[in-house]
N, CA, C and O of each residue as an XYZ file, in Angstrom:
488
protein
N       8.237     10.810    -12.353
C       9.040      9.936    -11.542
C       9.664      8.920    -12.473
O       9.023      8.374    -13.371
N      10.989      8.680    -12.212
C      11.699      7.665    -12.969
C      11.626      6.365    -12.188
O      11.865      6.336    -10.981
N      11.292      5.286    -12.894
C      11.261      3.994    -12.197
C      10.366      3.016    -12.933
O       9.870      3.267    -14.032
N      10.193      1.905    -12.275
C       9.369      0.846    -12.875
C       8.409      0.286    -11.857
O       8.636      0.353    -10.649
N       7.363     -0.251    -12.356
C       6.364     -0.884    -11.494
C       6.963     -2.195    -10.955
O       7.598     -2.938    -11.704
N       6.766     -2.474     -9.687
C       7.200     -3.723     -9.072
C       6.037     -4.687     -9.132
O       5.291     -4.818     -8.162
N       5.868     -5.364    -10.254
C       4.767     -6.245    -10.482
C       4.678     -7.382     -9.442
O       3.586     -7.782     -9.038
N       5.829     -7.882     -9.028
C       5.882     -8.980     -8.034
C       5.297     -8.505     -6.700
O       4.520     -9.209     -6.055
N       5.692     -7.293     -6.310
C       5.169     -6.736     -5.017
C       3.650     -6.510     -5.104
O       2.910     -6.761     -4.153
N       3.218     -6.033     -6.264
C       1.753     -5.835     -6.446
C       1.015     -7.195     -6.343
O       0.012     -7.323     -5.641
N       1.538     -8.184     -7.055
C       0.913     -9.509     -7.054
C       0.905    -10.089     -5.650
O      -0.087    -10.689     -5.236
N       1.991     -9.919     -4.914
C       2.061    -10.453     -3.506
C       1.049     -9.734     -2.637
O       0.404    -10.370     -1.803
N       0.884     -8.410     -2.805
C      -0.121     -7.693     -2.017
C      -1.488     -8.152     -2.367
O      -2.321     -8.341     -1.480
N      -1.758     -8.344     -3.654
C      -3.094     -8.894     -4.072
C      -3.333    -10.234     -3.462
O      -4.425    -10.516     -2.969
N      -2.330    -11.061     -3.489
C      -2.490    -12.457     -2.959
C      -2.738    -12.398     -1.422
O      -3.551    -13.165     -0.907
N      -2.061    -11.515     -0.710
C      -2.276    -11.415      0.738
C      -3.695    -10.876      1.004
O      -4.375    -11.362      1.908
N      -4.135     -9.902      0.244
C      -5.496     -9.383      0.453
C      -6.548    -10.435      0.053
O      -7.577    -10.573      0.714
N      -6.287    -11.148     -0.996
C      -7.188    -12.195     -1.485
C      -7.308    -13.260     -0.359
O      -8.414    -13.707     -0.054
N      -6.206    -13.650      0.237
C      -6.242    -14.635      1.314
C      -6.992    -14.092      2.532
O      -7.805    -14.792      3.136
N      -6.707    -12.837      2.882
C      -7.338    -12.262      4.049
C      -8.855    -12.152      3.906
O      -9.590    -12.221      4.891
N      -9.313    -11.979      2.661
C     -10.750    -11.903      2.385
C     -11.363    -13.243      2.000
O     -12.555    -13.344      1.709
N     -10.520    -14.263      2.006
C     -10.973    -15.633      1.598
C     -11.669    -15.608      0.253
O     -12.787    -16.105      0.114
N     -11.012    -15.032     -0.735
C     -11.567    -14.899     -2.085
C     -10.757    -15.726     -3.092
O      -9.584    -16.032     -2.878
N     -11.415    -16.067     -4.174
C     -10.711    -16.658     -5.287
C     -10.129    -15.596     -6.170
O     -10.510    -14.432     -6.054
N      -9.213    -15.952     -7.056
C      -8.645    -14.942     -7.978
C      -9.742    -14.486     -8.901
O      -9.745    -13.311     -9.268
N     -10.657    -15.307     -9.299
C     -11.775    -14.886    -10.140
C     -12.633    -13.809     -9.451
O     -13.077    -12.851    -10.084
N     -12.850    -13.990     -8.159
C     -13.610    -12.994     -7.391
C     -12.841    -11.659     -7.292
O     -13.431    -10.584     -7.395
N     -11.535    -11.751     -7.094
C     -10.721    -10.523     -7.067
C     -10.849     -9.821     -8.393
O     -11.079     -8.612     -8.424
N     -10.712    -10.531     -9.480
C     -10.801     -9.948    -10.819
C     -12.129     -9.250    -11.000
O     -12.187     -8.126    -11.500
N     -13.172     -9.899    -10.603
C     -14.548     -9.341    -10.754
C     -14.683     -8.055     -9.929
O     -15.154     -7.038    -10.439
N     -14.281     -8.097     -8.694
C     -14.415     -6.899     -7.846
C     -13.521     -5.761     -8.277
O     -13.908     -4.596     -8.187
N     -12.332     -6.083     -8.745
C     -11.401     -5.061     -9.207
C     -11.744     -4.519    -10.600
O     -11.313     -3.429    -10.977
N     -12.512     -5.283    -11.341
C     -12.836     -4.835    -12.708
C     -11.769     -5.131    -13.720
O     -11.572     -4.388    -14.681
N     -11.072     -6.246    -13.490
C     -10.044     -6.683    -14.487
C     -10.355     -8.107    -14.875
O     -11.180     -8.773    -14.249
N      -9.684     -8.569    -15.916
C      -9.945     -9.961    -16.386
C      -9.142    -10.966    -15.486
O      -8.040    -10.664    -15.027
N      -9.723    -12.127    -15.265
C      -8.940    -13.162    -14.543
C      -7.639    -13.525    -15.215
O      -6.683    -13.924    -14.551
N      -7.593    -13.388    -16.546
C      -6.353    -13.690    -17.286
C      -5.226    -12.717    -16.922
O      -4.051    -13.084    -16.903
N      -5.612    -11.462    -16.634
C      -4.626    -10.454    -16.206
C      -3.926    -10.914    -14.949
O      -2.701    -10.857    -14.840
N      -4.724    -11.372    -13.999
C      -4.150    -11.833    -12.681
C      -3.302    -13.094    -12.928
O      -2.251    -13.254    -12.307
N      -3.730    -13.963    -13.798
C      -2.925    -15.157    -14.126
C      -1.618    -14.777    -14.787
O      -0.588    -15.376    -14.478
N      -1.619    -13.824    -15.668
C      -0.387    -13.369    -16.334
C       0.517    -12.735    -15.318
O       1.731    -12.919    -15.397
N      -0.010    -11.997    -14.368
C       0.793    -11.388    -13.313
C       1.445    -12.459    -12.463
O       2.587    -12.299    -12.032
N       0.732    -13.554    -12.215
C       1.291    -14.621    -11.398
C       2.427    -15.297    -12.133
O       3.247    -15.978    -11.517
N       2.491    -15.116    -13.480
C       3.584    -15.667    -14.247
C       4.637    -14.565    -14.538
O       5.471    -14.744    -15.425
N       4.608    -13.469    -13.828
C       5.674    -12.478    -13.895
C       5.439    -11.302    -14.878
O       6.302    -10.437    -15.022
N       4.272    -11.277    -15.548
C       4.010    -10.178    -16.434
C       3.442     -8.988    -15.744
O       2.791     -9.122    -14.708
N       3.667     -7.829    -16.285
C       3.147     -6.559    -15.644
C       1.756     -6.258    -16.269
O       1.509     -6.539    -17.442
N       0.880     -5.688    -15.451
C      -0.446     -5.241    -15.987
C      -0.265     -4.009    -16.797
O       0.736     -3.304    -16.666
N      -1.255     -3.732    -17.663
C      -1.258     -2.435    -18.340
C      -1.658     -1.371    -17.337
O      -2.012     -1.678    -16.199
N      -1.598     -0.096    -17.774
C      -1.872      1.030    -16.842
C      -3.273      0.935    -16.263
O      -3.451      1.118    -15.059
N      -4.270      0.654    -17.089
C      -5.637      0.609    -16.595
C      -5.779     -0.558    -15.533
O      -6.420     -0.396    -14.495
N      -5.185     -1.662    -15.833
C      -5.209     -2.793    -14.902
C      -4.516     -2.428    -13.566
O      -5.027     -2.686    -12.476
N      -3.349     -1.825    -13.713
C      -2.616     -1.378    -12.521
C      -3.450     -0.478    -11.644
O      -3.510     -0.667    -10.429
N      -4.090      0.493    -12.248
C      -4.893      1.476    -11.466
C      -6.071      0.739    -10.793
O      -6.349      0.944     -9.612
N      -6.736     -0.096    -11.547
C      -7.877     -0.853    -10.966
C      -7.446     -1.730     -9.777
O      -8.144     -1.813     -8.766
N      -6.331     -2.353     -9.915
C      -5.855     -3.248     -8.825
C      -5.376     -2.489     -7.622
O      -5.617     -2.918     -6.494
N      -4.698     -1.361     -7.820
C      -4.247     -0.541     -6.707
C      -5.469      0.018     -5.975
O      -5.499      0.075     -4.746
N      -6.461      0.424     -6.741
C      -7.688      0.970     -6.121
C      -8.387     -0.148     -5.319
O      -8.869      0.108     -4.216
N      -8.447     -1.332     -5.832
C      -9.070     -2.425     -5.127
C      -8.324     -2.710     -3.818
O      -8.940     -3.008     -2.795
N      -7.021     -2.616     -3.864
C      -6.232     -2.816     -2.650
C      -6.399     -1.658     -1.666
O      -6.266     -1.844     -0.457
N      -6.684     -0.488     -2.174
C      -6.782      0.679     -1.306
C      -5.424      1.160     -0.866
O      -5.284      1.736      0.213
N      -4.400      0.926     -1.710
C      -3.017      1.261     -1.395
C      -2.545      2.381     -2.382
O      -3.029      2.467     -3.511
N      -1.611      3.211     -1.930
C      -1.045      4.215     -2.857
C      -0.225      3.530     -3.943
O       0.509      2.579     -3.676
N      -0.358      4.019     -5.151
C       0.352      3.425     -6.300
C       1.841      3.446     -6.098
O       2.542      2.558     -6.583
N       2.362      4.470     -5.372
C       3.798      4.580     -5.150
C       4.366      3.402     -4.412
O       5.554      3.095     -4.508
N       3.490      2.738     -3.664
C       3.946      1.560     -2.918
C       4.475      0.427     -3.830
O       5.195     -0.467     -3.387
N       4.096      0.502     -5.090
C       4.442     -0.579     -5.992
C       5.353     -0.052     -7.118
O       5.337     -0.571     -8.235
N       6.125      0.963     -6.811
C       7.054      1.532     -7.766
C       8.482      1.326     -7.239
O       8.764      1.489     -6.052
N       9.376      0.957     -8.183
C      10.844      0.858     -7.859
C      11.419      2.095     -8.475
O      11.262      2.342     -9.671
N      12.088      2.876     -7.656
C      12.725      4.089     -8.188
C      14.190      3.800     -8.504
O      14.826      2.965     -7.861
N      14.705      4.495     -9.491
C      16.102      4.386     -9.790
C      16.863      5.094     -8.646
O      16.265      5.882     -7.912
N      18.144      4.828     -8.490
C      18.892      5.337     -7.377
C      18.900      6.848     -7.373
O      18.783      7.449     -6.305
N      19.034      7.496     -8.537
C      19.066      8.964     -8.584
C      17.692      9.605     -8.358
O      17.608     10.803     -8.085
N      16.649      8.840     -8.466
C      15.296      9.388     -8.233
C      14.801      9.175     -6.803
O      13.724      9.649     -6.441
N      15.563      8.483     -6.015
C      15.138      8.224     -4.621
C      15.089      9.556     -3.825
O      15.936     10.435     -3.986
N      14.087      9.653     -2.988
C      14.085     10.843     -2.107
C      15.256     10.754     -1.161
O      15.745      9.662     -0.870
N      15.710     11.893     -0.681
C      16.899     11.914      0.176
C      16.645     11.163      1.482
O      17.596     10.633      2.056
N      15.459     11.094      1.959
C      15.186     10.365      3.175
C      13.748      9.868      3.174
O      12.899     10.350      2.425
N      13.509      8.907      4.021
C      12.148      8.359      4.129
C      11.262      9.284      4.902
O      11.743     10.015      5.768
N       9.973      9.279      4.619
C       9.065     10.065      5.500
C       9.041      9.474      6.888
O       9.325      8.291      7.077
N       8.703     10.294      7.851
C       8.682      9.813      9.205
C       7.628      8.698      9.412
O       6.664      8.604      8.652
N       7.818      7.886     10.412
C       6.838      6.824     10.693
C       5.462      7.420     10.900
O       4.469      6.872     10.421
N       5.393      8.510     11.591
C       4.100      9.166     11.819
C       3.434      9.583     10.514
O       2.217      9.466     10.375
N       4.221     10.068      9.558
C       3.656     10.399      8.252
C       3.173      9.173      7.495
O       2.091      9.195      6.909
N       3.955      8.111      7.501
C       3.574      6.893      6.802
C       2.281      6.340      7.410
O       1.365      5.955      6.682
N       2.210      6.301      8.733
C       0.991      5.785      9.418
C      -0.217      6.670      9.153
O      -1.335      6.178      9.004
N       0.010      7.980      9.095
C      -1.066      8.898      8.801
C      -1.647      8.623      7.438
O      -2.866      8.596      7.267
N      -0.750      8.412      6.434
C      -1.226      8.096      5.091
C      -2.045      6.750      5.031
O      -3.063      6.636      4.347
N      -1.531      5.771      5.782
C      -2.283      4.501      5.819
C      -3.649      4.671      6.490
O      -4.655      4.157      6.000
N      -3.677      5.375      7.582
C      -4.943      5.580      8.273
C      -5.945      6.363      7.465
O      -7.138      6.061      7.475
N      -5.452      7.389      6.750
C      -6.364      8.232      5.980
C      -6.910      7.448      4.759
O      -7.967      7.795      4.233
N      -6.218      6.428      4.322
C      -6.690      5.593      3.225
C      -7.797      4.609      3.631
O      -8.472      4.048      2.768
N      -7.984      4.399      4.942
C      -8.950      3.447      5.414
C     -10.334      4.093      5.379
O     -10.545      5.180      5.916
N     -11.251      3.410      4.747
C     -12.651      3.951      4.709
C     -13.545      3.333      5.812
O     -14.738      3.625      5.889
N     -12.953      2.486      6.649
C     -13.733      1.903      7.745
C     -13.490      2.655      9.080
O     -13.915      2.221     10.150
N     -12.788      3.802      8.960
C     -12.550      4.641     10.154
C     -13.173      6.012      9.945
O     -13.080      6.573      8.853
N     -13.796      6.551     10.962
C     -14.303      7.900     10.857
C     -13.120      8.882     11.022
O     -12.017      8.496     11.407
N     -13.395     10.154     10.719
C     -12.318     11.163     10.896
C     -11.921     11.222     12.335
O     -10.739     11.372     12.646
N     -12.892     11.106     13.241
C     -12.561     11.184     14.703
C     -11.689      9.984     15.088
O     -10.752     10.132     15.873
N     -11.994      8.779     14.537
C     -11.213      7.601     14.861
C      -9.767      7.778     14.339
O      -8.811      7.475     15.053
N      -9.616      8.261     13.113
C      -8.298      8.503     12.554
C      -7.484      9.486     13.425
O      -6.320      9.247     13.750
N      -8.141     10.586     13.781
C      -7.465     11.605     14.602
C      -7.061     11.007     15.930
O      -5.962     11.273     16.417
N      -7.926     10.204     16.529
C      -7.624      9.582     17.819
C      -6.407      8.653     17.722
O      -5.516      8.687     18.570
N      -6.388      7.821     16.669
C      -5.295      6.913     16.448
C      -3.959      7.680     16.190
O      -2.896      7.295     16.678
N      -4.066      8.759     15.416
C      -2.876      9.585     15.154
C      -2.386     10.263     16.439
O      -1.180     10.395     16.645
N      -3.307     10.690     17.295
C      -2.845     11.255     18.552
C      -2.090     10.215     19.409
O      -1.060     10.511     20.014
N      -2.637      9.002     19.434
C      -1.970      7.928     20.192
C      -0.591      7.654     19.609
O       0.394      7.577     20.343
N      -0.523      7.511     18.323
C       0.777      7.253     17.650
C       1.746      8.386     17.955
O       2.884      8.139     18.353
N       1.307      9.614     17.772
C       2.170     10.746     18.052
C       2.687     10.772     19.480
O       3.869     11.029     19.709
N       1.806     10.508     20.449
C       2.203     10.495     21.829
C       3.200      9.350     22.098
O       4.167      9.519     22.840
N       2.956      8.232     21.504
C       3.835      7.063     21.671
C       5.221      7.387     21.100
O       6.231      7.134     21.756
N       5.279      7.953     19.867
C       6.558      8.289     19.267
C       7.310      9.338     20.059
O       8.535      9.271     20.156
N       6.606     10.312     20.632
C       7.275     11.316     21.445
C       7.843     10.665     22.705
O       8.935     11.035     23.135
N       7.157      9.735     23.293
C       7.628      9.004     24.450
C       8.881      8.206     24.139
O       9.831      8.186     24.922
N       8.872      7.555     22.996
C      10.000      6.733     22.556
C      11.242      7.624     22.384
O      12.332      7.278     22.840
N      11.058      8.776     21.720
C      12.176      9.681     21.511
C      12.718     10.179     22.842
O      13.932     10.242     23.035
N      11.822     10.536     23.765
C      12.212     11.019     25.098
C      13.002      9.939     25.837
O      14.038     10.226     26.438
N      12.518      8.713     25.792
C      13.204      7.610     26.441
C      14.610      7.403     25.869
O      15.547      7.114     26.613
N      14.752      7.546     24.594
C      16.059      7.363     23.929
C      17.023      8.454     24.371
O      18.209      8.189     24.573
N      16.518      9.700     24.526
C      17.362     10.792     24.954
C      17.862     10.590     26.376
O      18.973     11.004     26.708
N      17.066      9.968     27.203
C      17.430      9.753     28.623
C      18.476      8.685     28.779
O      19.160      8.647     29.802
N      18.627      7.813     27.799
C      19.589      6.707     27.942
C      20.978      7.177     27.793
O      21.913      6.381     27.883
């Protein structure tokens, strides 16, 4: 893949998760297995090394692609469907059982089908 890491987006996601968990940056660093200075450098606009990037993305539980900027020629021709994006997010959650994920995906699928049907009727 051609592109660059979006360090600002990664840092913002880390900050949001840190706030949601009521954690300090030092606690984030400890849990993620990186140095506190790495997080400080990221706050000042520097990019993490590959090992740091992997550790932080894993701590977030987010796909690495979420923090990549692609060049215009490397962009996929279209975005994945909303159902596909939601399925990826739900499958990444470790606090849901397979049955819970399937149930939520069924609800999302039914809702999206209803929305499409309503649009066709207009």
